[in-house]
N, C-alpha and C positions, 0 to 999 in steps of 0.2 A: 620610496613609496612607488615609484614607477615600475621598479622591478617586481614588487609585490603585486601590482595591478596586472602586469603581464603574466605572472605566475597564476593568478586567479583566473584570468581569461583562458589560459591553456587547460585548466582543470574543469572549466565550465561544462564541456561535453560529458565528462565523467559524472559530474553531479547530476546532469539531466538524465543520464542513463540510470543512475542510482535511484533517482526520484521515481522513475517508471516502475522499478522493482518494489520500492517501498510502498507505493500506493496499492499494491496487491496484498500487503500484509495488514490485516485489521488491527487497529490499535497500536501501530508501530510507534508513532510519535508520542502517544500518551505514556506508553511503557518506558520509552527512552528518556523522556523528561523526568518522570517521577523516580526513575532509578538513579539519576544523578544525585550524589550525596548532598549537594547544596539545595536540591529541590525536593528532598524526601519528605519535608514537613508541610507541603501544600495541602489545602483542605480536600477532603474526599469529593466535594462538589466539583472541584476543578477536573478531577479525573473523569467524572460523568460527561463533562463537556469535551475534554481533550480526546476522549474516545472517538469523537467524530472529526478529529483533525486529520485531514487527508493529505495535506501538503504543508511543509514548512520550507520557506525560501529565504535565503540570505543574499543580499547584494552588499558586498563588503568593499571597503576602500574605494568608495565612490568618488573621492577626490583626494588631493594630496594631504588632507588633514585627517584622513581615516574615517570619514563619515560612512554610515551604513544604514541599511533598511532591512527590517525583518517582517516577513509576511506569514500569517497563519491563515490557511484556507480550510474551511470546514465543509463537511457534507450537508446535504439537505436536511438530515435528521436533527442537525443542530438548531434548526429554526424553533424547535421546542423550547430552547433556552434563550436565544438571542437573535438579533440581526444587527448589522449585516453579517454575512458568512465569511467575509474577507476582512481580516484585521491587519492593519499596517502600523508599524512604529518606525518612524524615520528620525534618526539621530544625526544631527549635523554639528560638526566642530568648526569653529572659525580659526583664524590664524593664531589666536591666543588660547586655543583649546577650550574656549567657552562652549557649552553644549546648548543646542536648541533642539527641542523635541516636538515632533508632530505625531499625534496618535489618532487612530480611528475612534470615534465616539460610539460606544456600545449601547444598544437599546435592549435592556433585559426584559424577558417576559416575567410576568408577575410571579413572585416566589422563586425565581430561578437565578437570582444574582448571587454568585458565590462570595462576593465581597461582604454581603450581609451576614453570611455564615461565619466569616472571619471575625466580624465585630462581636457576634455572639460568643465565639470561641475565646476571644481575648478577655471576655468578662468572666470566664470560668477560672476561678483562682486555683482549682485543683489540677488544672492542666499545666504540667511543668514546662512543656515545649509549645509555645504559642504557634498556632497554625497561621498560614497566610495564603493568599491567592495569587497565582501567576497573572491573573487579570488585573490585579492592582498595579503590577508593573506596566501593563499595557495602557493604563489610563492615567499614569502619573509620570513625572519626570524621573523620580527615583524613589526607592523605599529605604527608609532609615533602618539600619540594623538588619537588612535583608540583602541577599546576593543580587547583583546586577544581572538579571536574566539575559539581557542582550549580550553582555560580555561573555557569559557562560556559553551561550549559543555560538557566538562567532569565534571564540578562542578554543573551545573544547568539544562541545556536542556536535557542531556542524561537520567537523573534519573526521569524526569517527563515531557516528551515532550507534553503529552496531555493537560496539563494546559496551555501551550503556544499556542497550536493549537486552543484551544477553547477560548483563550483570558481571561482565568480565572485569570491570574496574574494581569491584569489591574483592574479587579473587586476587587481583594484582596487589591491592593493599594488604590482603591477608598473607600473600606470598612474601611480600617485603618484610612484614612483621615476623613471619615464621623464619625467614632466612636470617634476620638479625638475631632472633632468639637462639636459633641453631648455632650461629657463629659464636654467640656468647657462651653457650653450653660447651661447644667444642674447645673454646679457649680454656674453660675451666677444667675440662678433661685433660688437656695438654699440660696444664699446671699440675694436676694430680699425678700425671705420668712422670713429670719431671721430679716431683717430690719422691715418688716411688723409686725412681732411678737413683736419686741421691741417697735414699735409705739403703738400697742394694750396695752402692759403692761403699758406704760406711761399714756395712756388714762384711764386705770383702776385705776392707782394711783391717777390721778387727780380727778377721780370720787369719790374715797374714801375720799380724802381730803375735797371735797365739802360736802360730807355727814357728815363728822365729824364736819365741821364748822356749818352746820345746827343744829346738835345736841347741839353744844355749845351755839348757839343763843337761843335755847329754854331754 
């Protein structure tokens, strides 16, 4: 863990420089989060709020047990939806890996709570894929049958957000599937070629036999 903490500390200036660039791209974190396959089914109301997310920060491996803190900082326009504009979730692990969670209490403006939209959505029996809100994760210890947003951020999104923002992860999955399918087709073609070669050899042998018989007749 000490080695990991040293590694994280060395990369800190790079992350700070990256953050300066990201803050100049409108909607960067909203698009990055929603394009992660595990977060693709969050409610549309989440996106309306996340569009005002100007900074996402991770303090990882804060102790030898792997505790971490994730901070969402929103722009002033997010006051239309909620307060405060800085949301923090601090996850602490003890020596037995028991988890203790501290979350910012969100005060939603009237009619702007996306979690209420989730409740309405889940009552819709015609909806095959139940929607959920990323803000549920911010206000609870964990969500049953839903991805751990904190783990997704610290293990995947934080280290390479641009690939999700550009949708490159989807192309990587497509390429993997295509390569696998291509390899299977190629193997089938090789098998067909082998069968054709065997048929040609049989024809050659038959031709040789006929030639030998002609010689014997003479």
